[in-house]
N, C-alpha and C positions, 0 to 999 in steps of 0.2 A: 531525427533518427540517430540512434547511437551508432557510431562507426566501429566501435570495438565489438567484435562478435561474441567475445566471452561475456561482456557486460550485458549485451542484448539477450544472450542465451540464459544468463542467470535471472534476469527479470522475467523472461517468459516462463522459465521453470518454476519460479516462485508463484507466479500467477496461476499456473496449472495446479500446483500443490495446494495453494490456498483455496482455490475454488472447490477442489475435492474435499478438503477439510470442512469447508462451510456446508457442503451438501451432505457428505457421508457421516460426519461426526456430529455437527451441530443441527442437522436436519433441515437446513434451508432449502427452499425450492430453487430450481435453476433460475427462475425469474428474479427471485429475491437476491440470489448471488450476483446475478447480472447487474441489478440496481446498485448493489454494493460496489461493484467495480466501476460503474458509471460515475459514482461520486468520487472515486479515487482518480479517475481520468480528468474530471472537471477540476479537481483540486490541483492536479499536475499542471494543467494549462494555466491556472491562476498563479501558481507558484513559479512557473517558468517565466511569466511576465514580470512578476515582482523580483525575481532573482536578478534579472538584468539591471534593474534600477538599484537594487541593493548593492550589487558589485560596484557600481559607479560611485555610490556614496559611502559604503562601509568597507569595501575592499573584498578581495576573493576569500581570504582566510576566514574572516568573521562571518561572511555569508555562508560558507560551507559549514562552519560550526553550528550556526543557527539552523541550517537545513537538516543536519544530522540529528540535532536535538529534537526538532519537530518530528522527524521520521521515527526516532526512537520512542517518543511519546505515543505516536500513532500506533506503532507496532505493539507497545506495551498495553495500550487500550484494548487491543484485540483479545487480550486474556479475559476481558469482561464481557465478551459476546455471549448472549444467552442462548442456550440450547433449546430447540423446539421439539426435541424428542423426549420420550419418556425416560430413557436411561442415557445419560451423557457420558458413560464410560467408554473409553477407547477400546478396551479389550474385555 
């Protein structure tokens, strides 16, 4: 659990906004959106386990750089999510 309340609030806010975006704009069902977040949670568990090992072998700085790159690639890939609605315009 994150001890810093600001970081915890930021992550929670991002999750809420992303779930609203996936449902309202992209037209995903609540169940499909939930499955998307389930994959994210599983990936976080695996990454947390690997991060401990990577810090021991690569050091904190390089591990953080790799983690941020992977997160950036994952966030950028969200731009390619397909819309299931007839019109994918936001306004």
